C-alpha positions in Angstrom: -24.2 196.8 264.3 -21.5 198.7 262.6 -18.2 197.3 261.5 -16.7 198.6 264.7 -17.9 196.1 267.4 -18.1 198.9 270.0 -20.8 201.0 268.3 -24.3 200.4 267.1 -25.7 202.2 264.0 -28.7 204.3 264.6 -31.8 203.1 262.6 -32.1 204.8 259.3 -35.0 207.3 259.2 -37.3 207.0 256.1 -37.1 209.9 253.7 -40.3 211.9 253.6 -41.6 211.8 250.0 -42.5 214.9 248.1 -45.2 215.4 245.5 -45.7 218.6 243.4 -49.0 220.4 244.0 -51.9 219.4 241.9 -55.6 220.3 241.6 -57.1 216.9 240.8 -55.9 213.3 240.8 -57.1 211.0 238.0 -57.0 207.3 238.9 -57.1 204.9 235.9 -57.9 201.2 236.4 -55.4 199.2 234.3 -56.3 195.8 235.7 -56.8 192.9 233.3 -60.5 192.5 234.0 -61.3 196.2 233.5 -60.5 196.0 229.8 -59.1 192.7 228.5 -57.9 194.3 225.2 -55.4 196.6 227.0 -57.4 199.8 226.2 -57.1 200.9 229.9 -53.3 200.9 229.7 -53.4 202.6 226.3 -55.7 205.3 227.8 -53.3 205.8 230.7 -50.3 206.0 228.3 -52.1 208.7 226.2 -52.8 211.0 229.2 -49.4 212.7 229.2 -49.9 214.2 225.7 -53.6 214.9 226.4 -52.8 216.8 229.6 -50.0 218.8 227.9 -52.3 219.8 225.1 -55.0 220.9 227.6 -52.6 222.7 229.9 -53.2 220.2 232.7 -49.6 219.1 233.1 -48.6 222.2 235.1 -50.1 225.3 236.7 -53.1 225.7 238.9 -55.2 223.1 237.1 -52.5 220.4 237.1 -53.8 216.9 237.2 -51.8 214.0 238.6 -52.4 210.6 237.1 -51.9 207.2 238.6 -52.5 203.6 237.6 -54.7 201.4 239.9 -54.6 197.7 239.5 -58.2 197.1 240.4 -61.2 199.2 241.5 -63.4 196.0 242.0 -65.8 197.5 239.4 -65.0 195.2 236.6 -67.7 196.1 234.1 -67.9 198.9 231.5 -64.2 199.7 231.5 -62.0 201.5 231.1 -62.9 203.1 234.4 -61.4 206.3 235.8 -62.0 208.2 239.1 -61.4 211.9 239.5 -60.3 212.9 243.0 -61.0 214.8 245.3 -64.3 215.1 243.5 -65.2 211.4 243.9 -66.6 211.2 240.4 -66.4 207.7 238.8 -66.6 207.3 235.0 -67.1 204.2 232.9 -66.7 203.5 229.1 -63.8 205.9 229.0 -62.8 205.6 225.3 -60.2 208.1 224.0 -63.1 210.3 222.7 -64.9 210.1 226.1 -61.6 210.9 227.9 -61.3 214.1 225.7 -64.8 215.1 227.0 -63.8 214.4 230.6 -60.6 216.5 230.2 -62.5 219.4 228.6 -65.7 219.4 230.7 -64.5 218.1 234.1 -60.8 218.6 234.5 -60.6 222.0 232.7 -64.1 223.4 233.6 -65.2 221.5 236.7 -68.4 220.1 235.3 -69.0 216.3 235.4 -69.8 214.5 232.2 -73.1 213.2 233.5 -73.8 210.5 230.9 -70.5 208.8 231.7 -70.8 208.9 235.5 -71.7 205.7 237.2 -71.0 206.8 240.8 -70.6 210.1 242.6 -69.2 210.0 246.2 -71.6 211.3 248.7 -74.7 210.4 246.7 -76.8 207.3 247.2 -76.3 204.7 244.5 -79.2 203.3 242.6 -80.8 200.6 244.7 -79.4 201.9 248.0 -81.9 202.4 250.8 -80.1 205.5 252.0 
């Protein structure tokens, strides 16, 4: 109700969010079990400068980055996932992140030795 007892306020409509266009979305697990030494958060914090240096902060190859609290894949971290490609990387050290940026995010080729899962492909041990 409003302050005037004779009228009722209309419900507030939620504001539709807006996100700038991007080519890929990099999800970084920063959960405490992914890397207990804080290296996942440090990796995430380094991405702004790395993306600027590689031209991934704007333009047609722009990459959006987001923190994720847990992927439930708590071994071999830091772990990142590149979407919409569905490519999951483990052991993403700063040096390995540079390889992922150059090969995958800039040139579209997965860094195969760091991939532990690829969406749409049967995982090791699956009977698919």
